Short mmCIF file of the C-alpha atoms (twelve columns), coordinates in Angstrom:
data_MODEL
# 
_entry.id   MODEL 
# 
loop_
_atom_site.group_PDB 
_atom_site.id 
_atom_site.type_symbol 
_atom_site.label_atom_id 
_atom_site.label_alt_id 
_atom_site.label_comp_id 
_atom_site.label_asym_id 
_atom_site.label_seq_id 
_atom_site.Cartn_x 
_atom_site.Cartn_y 
_atom_site.Cartn_z 
_atom_site.pdbx_PDB_model_num 
ATOM 1   C CA . MET A 1   -21.495 -54.119 -34.351 1 
ATOM 2   C CA . ALA A 2   -23.765 -51.167 -34.086 1 
ATOM 3   C CA . ASN A 3   -23.768 -50.342 -30.099 1 
ATOM 4   C CA . PHE A 4   -27.780 -50.884 -29.871 1 
ATOM 5   C CA . VAL A 5   -28.224 -54.227 -31.501 1 
ATOM 6   C CA . GLU A 6   -27.983 -57.146 -29.057 1 
ATOM 7   C CA . CYS A 7   -27.109 -60.789 -30.292 1 
ATOM 8   C CA . ILE A 8   -29.579 -63.064 -28.045 1 
ATOM 9   C CA . THR A 9   -28.512 -66.989 -28.563 1 
ATOM 10  C CA . ASP A 10  -30.218 -67.733 -25.469 1 
ATOM 11  C CA . PRO A 11  -33.707 -68.965 -25.940 1 
ATOM 12  C CA . SER A 12  -34.958 -68.051 -22.594 1 
ATOM 13  C CA . VAL A 13  -33.585 -64.448 -22.366 1 
ATOM 14  C CA . ALA A 14  -35.439 -63.675 -25.924 1 
ATOM 15  C CA . GLY A 15  -38.673 -65.046 -24.902 1 
ATOM 16  C CA . GLU A 16  -41.497 -64.437 -27.297 1 
ATOM 17  C CA . LEU A 17  -38.508 -62.780 -29.659 1 
ATOM 18  C CA . TRP A 18  -37.498 -66.549 -30.008 1 
ATOM 19  C CA . SER A 19  -39.104 -68.437 -33.159 1 
ATOM 20  C CA . GLY A 20  -39.141 -72.211 -33.177 1 
ATOM 21  C CA . ASP A 21  -36.268 -74.527 -32.708 1 
ATOM 22  C CA . ARG A 22  -34.690 -73.543 -35.853 1 
ATOM 23  C CA . THR A 23  -33.450 -70.171 -34.775 1 
ATOM 24  C CA . VAL A 24  -30.192 -69.550 -33.931 1 
ATOM 25  C CA . ALA A 25  -29.967 -65.850 -32.621 1 
ATOM 26  C CA . VAL A 26  -32.262 -62.988 -32.378 1 
ATOM 27  C CA . PHE A 27  -31.130 -59.593 -32.939 1 
ATOM 28  C CA . ALA A 28  -32.883 -56.992 -30.572 1 
ATOM 29  C CA . ALA A 29  -32.830 -52.959 -31.712 1 
ATOM 30  C CA . ARG A 30  -32.155 -51.222 -28.330 1 
ATOM 31  C CA . PRO A 31  -31.459 -47.606 -28.847 1 
ATOM 32  C CA . GLN A 32  -33.358 -46.155 -26.102 1 
ATOM 33  C CA . GLY A 33  -32.614 -49.105 -23.590 1 
ATOM 34  C CA . ALA A 34  -35.986 -50.763 -24.389 1 
ATOM 35  C CA . VAL A 35  -36.495 -53.214 -27.245 1 
ATOM 36  C CA . GLU A 36  -38.133 -51.331 -30.392 1 
ATOM 37  C CA . GLY A 37  -37.248 -53.896 -33.103 1 
ATOM 38  C CA . SER A 38  -35.572 -57.603 -33.741 1 
ATOM 39  C CA . VAL A 39  -34.945 -59.981 -36.252 1 
ATOM 40  C CA . ALA A 40  -34.822 -63.885 -35.626 1 
ATOM 41  C CA . LEU A 41  -32.558 -65.703 -37.517 1 
ATOM 42  C CA . LEU A 42  -33.032 -69.474 -38.792 1 
ATOM 43  C CA . ASP A 43  -31.411 -71.755 -39.966 1 
ATOM 44  C CA . LEU A 44  -33.869 -74.148 -42.253 1 
ATOM 45  C CA . GLY A 45  -30.862 -77.045 -43.285 1 
ATOM 46  C CA . ALA A 46  -30.996 -76.649 -46.442 1 
ATOM 47  C CA . PRO A 47  -28.318 -78.293 -48.491 1 
ATOM 48  C CA . ASP A 48  -27.785 -75.377 -50.445 1 
ATOM 49  C CA . ALA A 49  -26.378 -72.896 -48.446 1 
ATOM 50  C CA . ALA A 50  -27.876 -69.737 -50.469 1 
ATOM 51  C CA . LEU A 51  -31.369 -71.174 -49.107 1 
ATOM 52  C CA . ARG A 52  -30.422 -71.883 -45.610 1 
ATOM 53  C CA . PHE A 53  -30.586 -68.618 -43.201 1 
ATOM 54  C CA . VAL A 54  -33.521 -66.575 -43.388 1 
ATOM 55  C CA . ALA A 55  -34.504 -63.738 -41.523 1 
ATOM 56  C CA . VAL A 56  -37.585 -62.720 -40.064 1 
ATOM 57  C CA . LEU A 57  -38.752 -59.359 -38.948 1 
ATOM 58  C CA . ASN A 58  -40.588 -57.820 -35.929 1 
ATOM 59  C CA . CYS A 59  -39.869 -54.187 -36.912 1 
ATOM 60  C CA . ASP A 60  -41.690 -51.614 -38.361 1 
ATOM 61  C CA . ALA A 61  -38.960 -48.979 -38.416 1 
ATOM 62  C CA . GLU A 62  -36.427 -49.189 -41.505 1 
ATOM 63  C CA . GLU A 63  -33.546 -47.310 -39.805 1 
ATOM 64  C CA . LEU A 64  -33.303 -50.062 -37.104 1 
ATOM 65  C CA . LEU A 65  -33.651 -52.978 -39.602 1 
ATOM 66  C CA . VAL A 66  -30.495 -51.770 -41.331 1 
ATOM 67  C CA . PRO A 67  -28.075 -52.528 -38.179 1 
ATOM 68  C CA . LEU A 68  -30.361 -55.577 -37.072 1 
ATOM 69  C CA . LEU A 69  -30.225 -56.792 -40.888 1 
ATOM 70  C CA . ARG A 70  -26.468 -56.652 -41.064 1 
ATOM 71  C CA . GLU A 71  -25.883 -58.376 -37.913 1 
ATOM 72  C CA . ALA A 72  -27.822 -61.246 -38.830 1 
ATOM 73  C CA . ALA A 73  -26.254 -61.515 -42.206 1 
ATOM 74  C CA . ASP A 74  -22.375 -61.597 -40.179 1 
ATOM 75  C CA . VAL A 75  -23.673 -64.425 -38.406 1 
ATOM 76  C CA . ALA A 76  -24.873 -66.351 -41.345 1 
ATOM 77  C CA . ARG A 77  -22.278 -65.480 -43.155 1 
ATOM 78  C CA . LYS A 78  -19.697 -66.981 -40.501 1 
ATOM 79  C CA . ALA A 79  -22.363 -70.071 -40.064 1 
ATOM 80  C CA . GLY A 80  -21.427 -71.225 -43.466 1 
ATOM 81  C CA . GLY A 81  -24.891 -69.411 -45.660 1 
ATOM 82  C CA . THR A 82  -24.005 -67.835 -48.868 1 
ATOM 83  C CA . ALA A 83  -27.030 -65.298 -48.747 1 
ATOM 84  C CA . LEU A 84  -29.749 -63.718 -46.421 1 
ATOM 85  C CA . ARG A 85  -33.483 -64.149 -47.150 1 
ATOM 86  C CA . TRP A 86  -36.055 -62.247 -45.512 1 
ATOM 87  C CA . ILE A 87  -39.954 -60.984 -46.655 1 
ATOM 88  C CA . THR A 88  -41.424 -57.856 -46.092 1 
ATOM 89  C CA . GLU A 89  -44.344 -55.664 -47.282 1 
ATOM 90  C CA . GLU A 90  -43.943 -52.670 -49.404 1 
ATOM 91  C CA . ASP A 91  -45.432 -50.598 -52.032 1 
ATOM 92  C CA . THR A 92  -44.002 -50.002 -55.350 1 
ATOM 93  C CA . SER A 93  -40.054 -49.236 -54.489 1 
ATOM 94  C CA . PRO A 94  -37.820 -50.903 -52.370 1 
ATOM 95  C CA . GLY A 95  -37.571 -50.371 -48.507 1 
ATOM 96  C CA . LYS A 96  -34.272 -48.527 -46.620 1 
ATOM 97  C CA . PRO A 97  -33.152 -51.639 -46.137 1 
ATOM 98  C CA . ALA A 98  -32.831 -53.568 -49.430 1 
ATOM 99  C CA . VAL A 99  -31.660 -50.205 -50.818 1 
ATOM 100 C CA . GLU A 100 -28.978 -49.469 -48.001 1 
ATOM 101 C CA . LEU A 101 -27.749 -53.398 -47.988 1 
ATOM 102 C CA . GLY A 102 -27.823 -54.250 -51.875 1 
ATOM 103 C CA . ALA A 103 -30.580 -57.060 -51.213 1 
ATOM 104 C CA . LEU A 104 -31.973 -57.707 -54.432 1 
ATOM 105 C CA . GLU A 105 -35.623 -58.675 -55.530 1 
ATOM 106 C CA . SER A 106 -36.107 -62.599 -55.400 1 
ATOM 107 C CA . GLY A 107 -39.996 -63.141 -56.000 1 
ATOM 108 C CA . GLU A 108 -43.248 -61.590 -54.949 1 
ATOM 109 C CA . VAL A 109 -44.802 -63.961 -52.037 1 
ATOM 110 C CA . TYR A 110 -48.092 -61.984 -52.742 1 
ATOM 111 C CA . ARG A 111 -50.351 -58.972 -53.537 1 
ATOM 112 C CA . TRP A 112 -53.069 -57.177 -51.608 1 
ATOM 113 C CA . TRP A 113 -56.472 -57.296 -53.898 1 
ATOM 114 C CA . GLN A 114 -59.149 -54.437 -52.848 1 
ATOM 115 C CA . ARG A 115 -62.847 -53.820 -52.557 1 
ATOM 116 C CA . ASP A 116 -65.099 -51.373 -50.909 1 
ATOM 117 C CA . MET A 117 -67.798 -53.062 -48.966 1 
ATOM 118 C CA . PRO A 118 -70.677 -53.347 -48.254 1 
ATOM 119 C CA . ALA A 119 -70.438 -56.047 -50.433 1 
ATOM 120 C CA . GLY A 120 -73.464 -56.825 -51.827 1 
ATOM 121 C CA . VAL A 121 -72.989 -60.548 -53.348 1 
ATOM 122 C CA . PRO A 122 -75.144 -63.226 -52.527 1 
ATOM 123 C CA . VAL A 123 -74.301 -66.409 -50.110 1 
ATOM 124 C CA . GLY A 124 -75.363 -70.007 -49.662 1 
ATOM 125 C CA . ASP A 125 -72.913 -72.492 -50.043 1 
ATOM 126 C CA . ALA A 126 -73.246 -74.816 -47.281 1 
ATOM 127 C CA . ALA A 127 -69.320 -75.691 -47.106 1 
ATOM 128 C CA . VAL A 128 -68.764 -72.638 -46.415 1 
ATOM 129 C CA . ARG A 129 -68.674 -72.348 -42.412 1 
ATOM 130 C CA . ARG A 130 -67.291 -70.474 -39.562 1 
ATOM 131 C CA . LEU A 131 -64.076 -72.100 -38.015 1 
ATOM 132 C CA . PRO A 132 -62.795 -71.750 -34.507 1 
ATOM 133 C CA . VAL A 133 -59.546 -69.499 -34.062 1 
ATOM 134 C CA . GLU A 134 -57.702 -69.167 -30.376 1 
ATOM 135 C CA . ASP A 135 -55.391 -65.839 -32.318 1 
ATOM 136 C CA . GLU A 136 -56.937 -62.926 -30.364 1 
ATOM 137 C CA . ASP A 137 -55.555 -60.673 -33.459 1 
ATOM 138 C CA . VAL A 138 -58.384 -62.651 -35.729 1 
ATOM 139 C CA . ALA A 139 -61.697 -61.552 -35.774 1 
ATOM 140 C CA . PHE A 140 -62.797 -64.648 -37.622 1 
ATOM 141 C CA . ARG A 141 -61.766 -67.460 -39.262 1 
ATOM 142 C CA . ILE A 142 -64.237 -68.527 -42.149 1 
ATOM 143 C CA . GLY A 143 -63.853 -71.292 -44.268 1 
ATOM 144 C CA . THR A 144 -64.071 -75.044 -46.311 1 
ATOM 145 C CA . ASP A 145 -61.924 -78.411 -46.073 1 
ATOM 146 C CA . GLU A 146 -60.034 -77.050 -48.813 1 
ATOM 147 C CA . ALA A 147 -59.697 -73.091 -48.132 1 
ATOM 148 C CA . ARG A 148 -60.240 -70.209 -45.356 1 
ATOM 149 C CA . TYR A 149 -59.439 -66.660 -44.601 1 
ATOM 150 C CA . ASP A 150 -58.220 -65.408 -41.252 1 
ATOM 151 C CA . VAL A 151 -60.044 -62.065 -40.634 1 
ATOM 152 C CA . GLU A 152 -57.995 -59.242 -39.267 1 
ATOM 153 C CA . LEU A 153 -59.697 -55.849 -38.862 1 
ATOM 154 C CA . ALA A 154 -57.647 -52.526 -38.411 1 
ATOM 155 C CA . GLY A 155 -60.127 -49.848 -37.900 1 
ATOM 156 C CA . ASP A 156 -62.602 -49.393 -41.114 1 
ATOM 157 C CA . GLN A 157 -60.491 -51.982 -43.148 1 
ATOM 158 C CA . ALA A 158 -60.669 -55.776 -42.949 1 
ATOM 159 C CA . HIS A 159 -57.471 -57.736 -44.017 1 
ATOM 160 C CA . LEU A 160 -58.623 -61.159 -45.394 1 
ATOM 161 C CA . VAL A 161 -55.306 -63.234 -45.152 1 
ATOM 162 C CA . HIS A 162 -56.191 -66.632 -47.431 1 
ATOM 163 C CA . ASP A 163 -54.464 -70.015 -46.830 1 
ATOM 164 C CA . ARG A 164 -55.098 -73.155 -48.515 1 
ATOM 165 C CA . GLU A 165 -53.034 -76.709 -48.703 1 
ATOM 166 C CA . ASP A 166 -55.259 -78.413 -51.635 1 
ATOM 167 C CA . ASP A 167 -56.208 -77.249 -54.399 1 
ATOM 168 C CA . SER A 168 -59.651 -75.276 -55.262 1 
ATOM 169 C CA . THR A 169 -61.805 -74.154 -58.381 1 
ATOM 170 C CA . ALA A 170 -62.417 -70.344 -58.681 1 
ATOM 171 C CA . ASP A 171 -65.771 -71.297 -58.101 1 
ATOM 172 C CA . ALA A 172 -65.113 -72.833 -54.683 1 
ATOM 173 C CA . LEU A 173 -62.872 -69.710 -54.196 1 
ATOM 174 C CA . THR A 174 -65.431 -67.265 -55.043 1 
ATOM 175 C CA . ALA A 175 -68.346 -68.665 -52.777 1 
ATOM 176 C CA . LEU A 176 -66.025 -68.473 -49.755 1 
ATOM 177 C CA . THR A 177 -65.081 -65.041 -50.453 1 
ATOM 178 C CA . ALA A 178 -68.469 -63.945 -50.938 1 
ATOM 179 C CA . ALA A 179 -69.613 -65.728 -47.786 1 
ATOM 180 C CA . THR A 180 -66.468 -64.262 -45.917 1 
ATOM 181 C CA . LEU A 181 -67.383 -60.752 -47.121 1 
ATOM 182 C CA . HIS A 182 -71.592 -61.116 -46.023 1 
ATOM 183 C CA . ALA A 183 -69.965 -62.054 -42.873 1 
ATOM 184 C CA . LEU A 184 -68.022 -58.867 -42.775 1 
ATOM 185 C CA . ASP A 185 -71.738 -57.141 -43.721 1 
ATOM 186 C CA . THR A 186 -73.603 -59.106 -41.128 1 
ATOM 187 C CA . ASP A 187 -70.906 -58.290 -37.871 1 
ATOM 188 C CA . HIS A 188 -69.286 -55.940 -38.764 1 
ATOM 189 C CA . PRO A 189 -71.551 -53.214 -41.006 1 
ATOM 190 C CA . GLY A 190 -68.715 -50.492 -40.340 1 
ATOM 191 C CA . ILE A 191 -65.848 -52.147 -42.420 1 
ATOM 192 C CA . ARG A 192 -65.700 -50.079 -45.388 1 
ATOM 193 C CA . VAL A 193 -63.096 -51.650 -47.625 1 
ATOM 194 C CA . ALA A 194 -61.726 -55.095 -47.615 1 
ATOM 195 C CA . GLU A 195 -58.407 -56.925 -48.827 1 
ATOM 196 C CA . VAL A 196 -57.173 -60.195 -49.831 1 
ATOM 197 C CA . ASN A 197 -53.496 -61.341 -50.188 1 
ATOM 198 C CA . ALA A 198 -53.227 -63.646 -52.957 1 
ATOM 199 C CA . ALA A 199 -49.934 -65.625 -54.383 1 
ATOM 200 C CA . PRO A 200 -49.465 -64.008 -58.276 1 
ATOM 201 C CA . ASP A 201 -49.579 -67.647 -59.275 1 
ATOM 202 C CA . ASP A 202 -52.922 -68.331 -57.920 1 
ATOM 203 C CA . GLU A 203 -54.866 -68.208 -60.867 1 
ATOM 204 C CA . GLU A 204 -58.128 -69.645 -59.031 1 
ATOM 205 C CA . LEU A 205 -57.687 -66.860 -56.908 1 
ATOM 206 C CA . HIS A 206 -57.487 -64.647 -58.795 1 
ATOM 207 C CA . GLU A 207 -60.420 -65.322 -61.133 1 
ATOM 208 C CA . ALA A 208 -62.704 -65.898 -57.841 1 
ATOM 209 C CA . LEU A 209 -61.460 -62.120 -56.949 1 
ATOM 210 C CA . ARG A 210 -62.255 -60.081 -59.967 1 
ATOM 211 C CA . ARG A 211 -65.966 -61.921 -60.376 1 
ATOM 212 C CA . LEU A 212 -66.493 -60.031 -56.904 1 
ATOM 213 C CA . GLY A 213 -64.936 -56.960 -57.630 1 
ATOM 214 C CA . PHE A 214 -61.330 -56.754 -56.501 1 
ATOM 215 C CA . ALA A 215 -58.637 -55.373 -57.959 1 
ATOM 216 C CA . PRO A 216 -54.652 -55.517 -57.066 1 
ATOM 217 C CA . THR A 217 -52.663 -53.063 -55.722 1 
ATOM 218 C CA . SER A 218 -49.509 -52.039 -55.309 1 
ATOM 219 C CA . SER A 219 -48.977 -53.606 -51.967 1 
ATOM 220 C CA . ARG A 220 -47.128 -56.750 -51.898 1 
ATOM 221 C CA . ALA A 221 -45.057 -58.760 -49.388 1 
ATOM 222 C CA . VAL A 222 -41.697 -59.023 -51.184 1 
ATOM 223 C CA . GLU A 223 -38.761 -61.721 -50.915 1 
ATOM 224 C CA . TYR A 224 -35.547 -60.256 -50.804 1 
ATOM 225 C CA . THR A 225 -32.413 -62.355 -50.750 1 
ATOM 226 C CA . LEU A 226 -28.991 -60.571 -49.551 1 
ATOM 227 C CA . ALA A 227 -25.936 -62.143 -51.363 1 
ATOM 228 C CA . PHE A 228 -22.625 -62.525 -49.202 1 
ATOM 229 C CA . GLY A 229 -19.157 -61.355 -51.561 1 
# 
């Protein structure tokens, strides 16, 4: 074990690093004494041993993720798993953890689509409304009964994080996205770029984004799978 990686199996010791009831261990990186990154190992209880274990990353430094994931994989293997999966955001090429550990891409989760602001698009759908939000990282939430955006601000960029449980049409998603852009124009005039996350097979959302001038970027979230030999 790398001498700066701590394996925590007590939720009271892990505190906020513990990711719910399915967490079996948290691996904390302490190269300078203080925690500088962590990986939580979740046991999803899947009957397929290759799908059973997932790592939740909370670390920006790729050089720290390598030993953290290596330790998480060892615990998952000893517990009967045959692979470890995790999701990470990247641009065009695999990051250091995937390359050094020999993990393979198992699927694109979503890709960011981008357009310049101001919006300059009409709004007027009564079904779209502001929704309450308690997360301090979310500037505002806007949505309908079918779909919503959580809007996060970073400098002059806005990240529109899409979520929906039910099917929706391209027309409805166009109205939702347009209303969100209009709210950004009105309440946050300093925003210069808006980005929306879209799953690779979400054709309805893709169509809505194209109508409003968005284009896909190279930035995406990818699932990797590290199979145990």
